C-alpha positions in Angstrom: 19.1 2.9 1.5 15.9 1.0 1.2 14.4 -0.5 -1.9 10.6 -1.2 -2.1 9.0 -3.5 -4.7 5.2 -3.7 -4.9 3.3 -6.6 -6.4 -0.2 -7.9 -6.6 -2.0 -5.3 -8.7 -4.2 -6.2 -11.6 -7.7 -6.0 -13.1 -10.7 -7.0 -11.0 -14.4 -6.5 -11.2 -16.3 -4.3 -8.9 -16.9 -6.1 -5.6 -13.8 -8.2 -6.0 -10.6 -8.4 -3.9 -6.9 -8.0 -4.4 -4.0 -8.3 -2.1 -1.0 -6.0 -2.6 2.5 -6.8 -1.2 5.5 -4.5 -0.8 8.8 -6.0 0.0 11.6 -3.9 1.4 15.3 -4.7 0.9 18.6 -3.0 1.6 19.0 -1.3 5.0 15.8 -2.6 6.5 16.9 -2.6 10.1 14.7 -0.1 12.0 12.3 0.6 9.2 9.5 2.7 10.9 6.1 3.4 9.6 5.1 1.9 6.3 2.1 2.9 4.2 0.1 2.7 1.0 -0.8 5.6 -1.1 -2.6 5.8 -4.5 -2.7 8.1 -7.5 -5.5 8.1 -10.0 -5.1 9.7 -13.4 -5.3 13.5 -13.2 -5.4 13.4 -9.4 -2.9 14.0 -6.6 -1.4 11.1 -4.7 -3.5 10.3 -1.6 -3.2 8.3 1.6 -4.7 4.9 1.7 -3.4 3.4 5.0 -0.3 3.4 7.2 1.0 1.0 9.8 3.7 1.6 12.5 6.4 -0.8 13.3 4.4 -1.8 16.4 1.3 -2.5 14.3 -0.8 0.6 14.9 -2.9 1.4 11.8 -4.5 4.4 10.2 -6.9 4.4 7.3 -8.4 7.0 5.0 -12.2 7.2 5.4 -12.8 6.1 1.8 -11.2 2.7 2.4 -12.1 2.1 6.0 -13.9 -1.2 6.6 -12.9 -2.4 3.1 -9.1 -2.4 3.2 -6.7 -3.9 5.7 -3.1 -3.0 6.1 -0.7 -5.4 7.8 3.0 -6.1 8.0 5.4 -8.9 8.6 8.5 -7.5 10.2 10.4 -10.7 9.8 10.0 -10.5 6.0 10.2 -6.7 5.8 6.9 -6.8 3.9 3.7 -4.7 4.2 0.4 -5.9 2.7 -2.8 -4.3 1.7 -5.9 -6.5 1.5 -8.5 -4.8 -0.6 -12.1 -6.1 -0.5 -15.3 -4.8 -2.0 -13.4 -2.9 -4.6 -15.1 0.0 -6.4 -14.3 1.6 -9.8 -13.1 4.7 -7.9 -10.4 2.6 -6.3 -8.7 2.4 -9.7 -5.2 3.9 -9.4 -1.5 3.2 -9.2 -0.8 2.1 -5.6 2.5 3.0 -4.0 4.0 1.8 -0.8 6.4 3.8 1.3 8.6 3.3 4.2 10.2 5.6 6.7 13.8 4.8 7.4 15.8 7.1 9.8 14.6 10.5 8.6 14.0 9.6 4.9 10.8 8.4 3.2 11.3 5.8 0.5 8.8 5.0 -2.3 8.2 2.0 -4.5 7.6 2.2 -8.2 3.9 1.4 -7.9 1.5 -1.2 -9.0 -1.6 -0.6 -11.1 -5.0 -1.6 -9.8 -8.0 -1.4 -12.2 -11.5 -2.0 -11.0 -14.1 -2.5 -13.8 -17.8 -1.8 -13.3 
């Protein structure tokens, strides 16, 4: 099993930045793709960005050029650097990790962007 713990959320003004972290523990050997998703009130959970174990990245169009996903395999941690934040980025941000054939999720961290 894999446990994921997100941190780094908070309240920020529009135009500001935040850096989210997601640390994996447990059976972390051979964790595959990791990603960030978000869910705003009343909306479905949506993709933000993903990164493979080899470092290949994929971004949703609405965060491209503003957000950067990265990972440190030695620390089993994935990061999300969020710049130029907008009020519409307000959501609970979840990380996930693919281990063997199962997808694991963290509990989420709240990001609130004020206008």
